[in-house]
C-alpha positions as CSV (number, residue, x, y, z in Angstrom):
1,M,6.0,6.1,-9.7
2,I,4.6,5.2,-6.3
3,E,2.6,8.6,-6.0
4,N,0.5,7.8,-8.7
5,Y,-1.1,4.6,-6.6
6,A,-3.9,4.6,-4.0
7,I,-2.9,3.9,-0.1
8,I,-5.8,2.7,2.3
9,A,-4.9,3.1,5.8
10,F,-7.5,1.3,8.5
11,W,-7.7,-0.5,11.5
12,S,-8.0,-3.8,12.3
13,P,-9.8,-4.8,15.4
14,D,-8.6,-8.3,15.2
15,D,-5.0,-7.9,14.9
16,G,-5.3,-4.4,17.0
17,V,-2.9,-2.5,14.5
18,W,-3.1,-0.4,11.8
19,V,-2.8,-1.7,8.1
20,A,-2.4,-0.1,5.1
21,D,-3.1,-1.7,1.5
22,A,-2.0,-0.6,-2.5
23,P,-5.8,-1.6,-3.5
24,D,-4.2,-1.9,-7.4
25,L,-0.9,-4.0,-6.1
26,K,-2.0,-7.3,-5.6
27,S,-1.4,-8.5,-1.9
28,C,0.6,-5.5,-1.2
29,S,-0.2,-4.3,2.5
30,A,2.1,-3.6,5.2
31,F,0.9,-3.1,9.3
32,G,2.5,-0.2,12.1
33,A,1.2,1.1,15.3
34,S,0.3,4.2,13.9
35,P,-1.7,5.3,10.0
36,E,1.9,6.9,10.0
37,E,4.0,4.1,10.5
38,A,2.0,1.6,8.4
39,V,1.8,3.6,5.7
40,A,5.6,4.5,5.5
41,E,6.0,0.6,6.0
42,L,3.7,0.6,2.9
43,R,5.9,2.4,0.6
44,I,9.0,0.4,1.5
45,A,6.8,-2.8,0.1
46,M,5.4,-1.0,-3.3
47,E,8.5,0.1,-4.2
48,A,9.8,-3.6,-3.9
49,W,6.7,-5.1,-5.1
50,L,7.2,-2.3,-8.4
51,D,11.0,-3.8,-8.4
52,V,10.0,-7.6,-8.5
53,A,7.0,-7.1,-11.3
54,K,10.0,-5.1,-13.4
55,E,12.5,-7.2,-13.1
56,K,9.8,-10.0,-13.8
57,G,9.1,-8.2,-16.9
58,M,5.7,-7.9,-15.3
59,K,2.9,-5.3,-16.9
60,L,2.9,-2.6,-13.9
61,P,-1.0,-2.8,-13.2
62,A,-2.4,0.9,-14.2
63,P,-3.6,3.1,-11.2
64,Q,-7.2,2.8,-10.6
65,F,-8.2,4.3,-7.6
66,N,-6.9,8.2,-7.3
67,A,-8.0,9.0,-3.9
68,P,-6.3,10.9,-1.4
69,L,-4.6,9.8,1.0
70,Q,-6.5,9.4,4.3
71,A,-6.9,7.0,7.3
72,A,-10.3,5.5,7.9
73,E,-11.6,5.1,11.2
């Protein structure tokens, strides 16, 4: 299911880490020392986000962004 959602990874100079964000899932993001680490952490967060939404009977957001996985520099 998480494969349907876009992931955006970018460097945060203020925090000194890579941030990965799932724009379709409100407030679902993670960070890491590399883009790969941030995305791996985000995938865990996305699974948890979707599990909680399902448990609470929330309607899952439709994927709006179908961009390929890329790291922004």
